[in-house]
PASEDO-688806 format. One record per atom (N, C-alpha, C): residue in one letter; x, y, z. Coordinates in steps of 0.001 Angstrom, whole numbers, padded with zeros to 6 digits, always signed. Each point is the difference from the previous one (the first is absolute). Example, Ala and Ser with C-alpha at 12.3 -4.5 7.8 and 13.67 -1.06 7.14 Angstrom:
# residues 2
A+013190-005690+007800 A-000890+001190+000000 A+000900+001200+000000 S-000350+001050-000720 S+000820+001190+000060 S-000770+001090+000730 
END
This chain:
# residues 204
X-000096-004367+014204 X+000854-000390-001124 X-000808+000063-001301 X+000698+000138-001119 X-000699+000073-001280 X-000528-001362-000395 X-001097-000027-000712 X-000543-001239-000515 X+000602-000272-001366 X-000289-001163-000549 X+000499-000336-001325 X-001047+000209-001079 X-001071+000693+000362 X-001060+000277-000957 X+000477+000986-001057 X-000253-000309-001242 X+000392+000897-001077 X-000753+001311+000129 X+000702+001079-000233 X-000623+001317+000107 X+000434+000820-001191 X-000876+000803-000499 X+000349+000859-001118 X+001008+001043+000430 X+000825+000431-000942 X+001001+001005+000283 X-000611+001379+000099 X+000853+001036-000061 X-000477+001364+000127 X-001125+000308-000972 X-000945+000842+000397 X-001143+000307-000860 X+000430+000619-001320 X-000880-000097-000968 X+000178+000637-001310 X+001174-000564-000762 X+000310-001297+000156 X+001043-000602-000817 X-000533-000336-001395 X-001284-000382-000079 X-000565-000387-001281 X-000686+001199-000653 X+000188+000176-001321 X-000628+001138-000673 X-001509-000051+000111 X-000617+001160+000137 X-001456+000071+000000 X-000498-000298-001407 X-001161-000632-000145 X-000542-000255-001336 X-000086+001285-000800 X+000387-000079-001257 X+000085+001213-000816 X-001347+000673-000198 X-001081-000733+000162 X-001308+000570-000272 X-000586+000742+001200 X+000681-000011+001114 X-000556+000601+001205 X+000827+001192+000445 X-000686+000986+000596 X+000689+001141+000576 X+000418+001024-001035 X+000426+001147+000517 X+000478+001060-000873 X+001360-000374-000569 X+000435+000722-001022 X+001321-000251-000584 X+001093+000170+001041 X-000148+001012+000847 X+001005+000244+001038 X+000056-001169+000982 X-001170-000460+000437 X-000045-001120+000941 X+000607-001250-000617 X-000339-000269-001258 X+000526-001195-000665 X+001516+000077-000130 X+000494+001167-000342 X+001452+000162-000121 X+000696-000220+001341 X-000546+000580+001063 X+000639-000109+001308 X-000064-001424+000541 X-001154-000638-000158 X-000126-001376+000475 X+000917-000940-000782 X+000060+000199-001299 X+000862-000835-000829 X+001464+000278+000286 X+000336+001269+000196 X+001383+000356+000320 X+000432-000631+001319 X-000874+000049+001010 X+000326-000619+001284 X+000313-001475-000180 X-000811-000670-000825 X+000177-001432-000220 X+001277-000303-000769 X+000186+000661-001121 X+001151-000301-000859 X+001318+000431+000623 X+000029+001164+000609 X+001245+000458+000615 X+000391-000918+001158 X-000992-000480+000743 X+000310-000903+001114 X+000494-001351-000516 X-000681-000517-001024 X+000304-001342-000485 X+001228-000034-000915 X+000156+001022-000849 X+001050-000028-001013 X+001117+001020+000239 X-000248+000952+000903 X+001010+001016+000263 X-000353+001329-000625 X+000641+001055+000493 X-000348+001346-000469 X+000514+000276-001405 X+000783-000934-000552 X+000479+000161-001366 X-001051-000363-001038 X-001157-000463+000424 X-001080-000329-000932 X-000311+001200-000885 X-000078-000226-001291 X-000170+001102-000938 X-001403+000559-000077 X-000082+001216-000503 X-001287+000676-000149 X-000912-000750-000971 X+000573-000528-001079 X-000819-000711-000992 X-000704-001192+000638 X+000757-000803+000749 X-000574-001184+000649 X-001045+000402+001033 X+000280+001065+000709 X-000917+000469+001035 X-001322+000478-000594 X+000089+000817-001017 X-001217+000528-000623 X-000822-001117-000645 X+000687-000959-000620 X-000706-001120-000620 X-000746-000808+001050 X+000661-000281+001119 X-000635-000786+001070 X-001180+000740+000612 X+000106+001334+000080 X-001066+000800+000606 X-001127+000312-000971 X+000251-000208-001293 X-001012+000336-000991 X-000158+001497-000162 X+001142+000725+000123 X-000005+001461-000104 X+001065+000419-001008 X-000306+000954-000847 X+000969+000447-000997 X+001126+000798+000643 X+001156+000020-000656 X+001131+000786+000503 X-000358+001479+000032 X-000768+000431-000972 X-000408+001403-000030 X-000795+000348+001256 X-000930-000885+000369 X-000797+000234+001201 X+000871-000020+001245 X+000973-000908+000010 X+000895-000090+001152 X+000740+001321+000213 X+000515+000556-001098 X+000761+001247+000120 X-000893+001218+000254 X-001290-000157-000239 X-000932+001055+000378 X-000281-000037+001499 X+000123-001184+000587 X-000290-000176+001425 X+001221+000192+000887 X+001180-000333-000513 X+001235+000074+000790 X+001099+000664-000821 X+000885+000684+000699 X+001107+000670-000683 X+000945-001005-000631 X+000046-001209+000543 X+000871-001033-000525 X-000051-001233+000880 X+000839-000962-000321 X+000009-001264+000731 X+000367+000187+001468 X+000936+000904+000284 X+000425+000215+001381 X-001169+000443+000881 X-000772+000946-000502 X-001147+000490+000765 X-001062-001081+000161 X-000199-000795-001049 X-000985-001073+000090 X+000456-001063+000991 X+001284-000325+000007 X+000532-000971+000960 X-000216+000479+001432 X+000273+001266+000248 X-000192+000562+001339 X-001473-000040+000398 X-000881+000354-000935 X-001429+000004+000297 X-000523-001415+000244 X+000511-000971-000753 X-000425-001388+000174 X+000438-000529+001363 X+001213+000339+000405 X+000493-000456+001298 X-000782+000667+001130 X-000300+001269-000157 X-000793+000723+001002 X-001391-000628+000125 X-000579-000357-001124 X-001356-000571-000018 X-000045-001334+000745 X+001060-000788-000116 X+000004-001329+000617 X+000569-000007+001414 X+000524+001139+000464 X+000677+000046+001300 X-000901-000382+001156 X-001178+000586+000065 X-000897-000261+001126 X-000399-001468+000059 X-000240-000593-001156 X-000386-001404-000038 X+001118-000911+000482 X+001232+000314-000391 X+001122-000833+000435 X+000232+000141+001502 X-000074+001219+000497 X+000194+000210+001436 X-001084-000707+000805 X-001233+000023-000497 X-001087-000697+000692 X+000209-001508-000025 X+000706-000483-001015 X+000255-001429-000118 X+000957-000498+001072 X+001000+000812+000347 X+001022-000489+000931 X-000114+000570+001414 X-000644+001138+000156 X-000074+000625+001318 X-001331-000311+000682 X-000009-000052+001328 X-001230-000335+000714 X-000980+001170+000022 X-001293-000291+000070 X-000978+001074+000133 X+000084+000597+001395 X-000528+001202+000202 X+000049+000637+001318 X-000621-000878+001089 X+000769-000232+001059 X-000521-000708+001159 X-000075-001505-000082 X+000406-000590-001109 X-000092-001459-000138 X+001193-000535-000786 X+000904-000670+000708 X+000006-000273+001447 X+000278+001266+000802 X-000139-000105+001306 X+000115+001184+000845 X+001414+000248+000499 X+000735-001068+000346 X+001313+000157+000614 X+001066+000358-001040 X+000925+000904+000357 X+001032+000441-000942 X+000834-001135-000597 X+000399-000957+000847 X+000829-001100-000500 X-000750-000793-001066 X-001253-000308+000270 X-000812-000747-000955 X-000231+000802-001278 X-000134+001311+000128 X-000220+000835-001172 X+001236+000033-000886 X+001165+000081+000610 X+001231-000015-000795 X+000195-001357-000675 X-000259-001077+000723 X+000171-001336-000571 X-001038-000299-001079 X-001166+000646+000096 X-001028-000160-001023 X+000566+000300-001392 X+000825+001034-000086 X+000591+000384-001285 X+000814-001152-000583 X+000738-000693+000831 X+000857-001072-000483 X-000779-001286-000259 X-001087-000176+000727 X-000896-001116-000308 X-000613+000193-001386 X-000419+001223-000279 X-000579+000305-001314 X+001056-000100-001096 X+001226+000415+000314 X+001085-000116-000976 X+000209-001466-000374 X+000050-000874+001002 X+000185-001418-000276 X-001145-000554-000843 X-001212+000438+000287 X-001162-000489-000742 X+000007+000488-001445 X+000223+001288-000212 X-000031+000541-001364 X+001150-000544-000839 X+001129-000304+000639 X+001162-000515-000722 X-000235-001411-000534 X-001054-000673+000469 X-000328-001335-000497 X-000593+000039-001408 X-000485+001159-000416 X-000633+000112-001309 X+001014-000235-001111 X-000420-000725-001029 X+000894-000294-001119 X+000416+001264-000745 X-000825+001038+000045 X+000333+001226-000720 X+000573+001088+000914 X+000454-000398+001182 X+000583+000974+000926 X+001337+000492-000547 X+000169+001308-000042 X+001235+000596-000510 X+000637+000950+001024 X-000398-000160+001255 X+000579+000836+001039 X-000813+001242+000277 X+000540+000858+000849 X-000644+001270+000321 X+000034+000909-001223 X-001136+000496-000473 X+000001+000843-001196 X+000749+001308+000196 X+000014+000524+001216 X+000736+001237+000264 X+001503-000233-000138 X+000487-001041+000660 X+001429-000309-000059 X+000425-000348-001415 X-000807-000818-000686 X+000340-000394-001365 X+000129+001215-000914 X-000897+000952+000166 X+000042+001215-000821 X+001266+000798+000281 X+000341+000170+001263 X+001197+000752+000355 X+001262-000663-000526 X+000075-001316+000121 X+001187-000730-000453 X+000148+000097-001514 X-001093-000158-000716 X+000063+000058-001457 X+000358+001389-000512 X-000591+001017+000587 X+000208+001359-000503 X+001373+000559+000380 X+000458-000332+001202 X+001320+000469+000478 X+000138+001518-000050 X-001116+000686+000109 X+000002+001467-000029 X-000967+000507+001053 X+000509+000458+001142 X-000896+000446+001076 X-000859+001201-000366 X+000357+000713-001064 X-000756+001179-000414 X-001092-000326-001015 X-000008-001210-000505 X-001035-000398-000958 X-001363+000099+000686 X-001027+000502-000698 X-001325+000140+000632 X-000505-001283+000647 X+000233-001144-000632 X-000457-001268+000574 X+000842-000398+001207 X+001282+000342-000002 X+000855-000285+001157 X-000459+000807+001211 X-000444+001214-000234 X-000502+000846+001083 X-001265-000622+000606 X-000895-000488-000865 X-001215-000664+000481 X+000365-001266+000768 X+000941-000769-000530 X+000419-001239+000651 X+000627+000270+001362 X+000816+001042+000085 X+000643+000337+001273 X-001045+000360+001053 X-001043+000710-000414 X-001090+000315+000925 X-000679-001271+000484 X-000207-000926-000919 X-000624-001258+000372 X+000828-000785+000994 X+001312-000023-000196 X+000877-000700+000935 X+000013+000715+001350 X-000076+001303-000010 X+000034+000760+001248 X-001237-000280+000849 X-001131-000256-000646 X-001222-000330+000740 X+000232-001233+000866 X+000661-001003-000547 X+000248-001225+000746 X+000981+000242+001147 X+001077+000721-000264 X+000978+000296+001053 X-000637+000820+001119 X-000819+000965-000368 X-000685+000820+001004 X-000953-000851+000842 X-000643-000954-000641 X-000888-000909+000726 X+000801-000799+001035 X+001119-000571-000419 X+000834-000760+000931 X+000472+000878+001163 X+000397+001230-000313 X+000493+000900+001044 X-001091+000329+001008 X-001184+000300-000494 X-001102+000351+000891 X-000376-001168+000912 X-000035-001198-000556 X-000332-001172+000816 X+001125-000310+000985 X+001245+000185-000424 X+001132-000239+000898 X-000012+000985+001166 X-000332+001246-000274 X-000107+001000+001066 X-001132-000361+000961 X-001111-000421-000556 X-001155-000366+000821 X+000316-001203+000888 X+000884-000861-000480 X+000354-001203+000753 X+001142+000231+000992 X+000601+001192-000045 X+001098+000297+000913 X+001323-000602-000410 X+000245-000134-001302 X+001265-000533-000483 X+001156+000896+000443 X+001153-000608+000217 X+001170+000741+000460 X+000403+001091-000981 X-000060-000302-001301 X+000352+000965-001038 X-000985-000183-001153 X-001142+000687+000055 X-001044-000183-001020 X+000475+000277-001419 X+000824+001016-000169 X+000471+000330-001343 X+000866-001118-000567 X+000909-000535+000814 X+000858-001091-000452 X-000831-001230-000330 X-000948-000348+000845 X-000837-001161-000259 X-000795+000174-001290 X-000516+001194-000227 X-000760+000263-001228 X+000877-000207-001234 X+001220+000473+000061 X+000928-000176-001126 X+000362-001462-000192 X+000200-000727+001093 X+000336-001415-000091 X-001144-000800-000620 X-001218+000286+000431 X-001147-000730-000532 X-000235+000322-001473 X+000228+001249-000383 X-000116+000367-001413 X+001038-000743-000824 X+001196-000133+000557 X+001068-000722-000688 X-000382-001469-000209 X-000551-000619+001031 X-000427-001401-000119 X-001123-000129-001037 X-000941+000927+000043 X-001107-000033-000958 X+000521+000130-001430 X+000853+000979-000228 X+000510+000226-001350 X+000877-001160-000474 X+000855-000491+000896 X+000860-001111-000379 X-000798-001256-000301 X-000997-000281+000851 X-000833-001172-000218 X-000818+000106-001271 X-000609+001158-000225 X-000837+000164-001185 X+000836-000058-001275 X+001222+000519+000048 X+000867-000022-001175 X+000430-001424-000335 X+000420-000759+001001 X+000453-001373-000251 X-001153-000894-000459 X-001158+000176+000615 X-001160-000772-000444 X-000432+000433-001391 X+000114+001293-000283 X-000432+000522-001290 X+000809-000518-001169 X+001288-000314+000234 X+000832-000540-001078 X+000092-001522+000067 X-000735-000595+000927 X-000009-001449+000113 X+001237-000594+000638 X+000767+000822+000728 X+001244-000477+000614 X-000244-000737+001304 X-001144+000224+000634 X-000275-000619+001296 X-001499+000003+000250 X-000438-000855+000906 X-001377+000037+000473 X+000011+000641+001378 X-001117+000591+000379 X-000041+000751+001252 X-000789-000692+001094 X-000585-001146-000274 X-000844-000677+000975 X+000752-000288+001296 X-000460+000624+001090 X+000623-000196+001294 X+001303+000746+000186 X+000453+000712-001020 X+001288+000695+000074 X-000166+001482+000314 X-000884+000674-000726 X-000180+001435+000205 X-000564+000288+001389 X-000997-000774+000406 X-000627+000230+001304 X+000980-000249+001146 X+000739-001095-000062 X+000925-000317+001092 X+001151+000996+000071 X+000460+000481-001142 X+001078+000993-000008 X-000490+001317+000595 X-001182+000428-000412 X-000578+001226+000547 X-000257-000138+001503 X-000496-001161+000416 X-000292-000213+001420 X+001269+000077+000834 X+001104-000532-000500 X+001265+000052+000730 X+000455+001444+000200 X-000163+000832-001032 X+000371+001410+000121 X-000917+000733+000985 X-001277-000287-000082 X-000959+000638+000900 X+000291-000387+001454 X+000262-001274+000227 X+000313-000469+001357 X+001286+000635+000516 X+000999+000101-000874 X+001285+000583+000394 X-000137+001479+000348 X-001019+000652-000553 X-000235+001406+000280 X-000766+000211+001303 X-000312-001103+000686 X-000674+000100+001288 X-001506+000046-000076 X-000550-000406-001135 X-001449-000012-000166 X-000489-001417+000247 X-000877-000171+000970 X-000487-001335+000357 X-001470-000211-000343 X-000723+001093-000294 X-001425-000155-000290 X-000437+001132-000933 
END
C-alpha cells in the first residue's frame, strides 16, 4: 500500500536556475515546469523571462512555442516514466510490478504541486491529436499501456489487452481527479487496480 510520506511530483516542475545550463536547456526545463504547473497556455514572454532567455534566442532555437512544448515534454518523459514505473526486475512478479505503478501514483499525488499526469494534461488542454506535443504525449501514454500489456501477458491474464486498457483508464482517471483536487488516491488507486488484476485471473 502507499505510504503517506510527501513525495515530489513529476520531475522538472521547477524552472532551472537561469544562470545554469545552455539557453536551450534553460528554456526546456522552465517550459516543463511552467506548462505543467500553469498549463500550456503559458505565454512566451513569461516563459522567456523565467528562463532568463530572450525571445530572439528562443526563436533561434525553436520554430515556435508548439515545437518547444513538444521538445520540453519529450525531455521530461523519461524522468516521469521512471518516477511511476518499476525498474527492471524489481519487483519481479507481474502483479507486483503492475501495482507498483499505482502505489507510485498514490505517493506522487500527495504532493501539494501535483497536477496529474503531464501527458494526459497536455492532450486534454491541446485537444488536437496532431499537435507536436500531443504526439509526444500519446507516445508517453502508450509506454505505460504497453508495460501493463506485457506484464499481463507474462502473468497469464485472460485478456492482456483488455486489462492493459483498464489499468490505463484507472491511472488516467485517478491522476486527473487528484490533479484537479477532486479526490485523494490513498488506498483507492491500488485497490481498484488490484481488483481488475484479480478479475483478469492474475494471482501473482
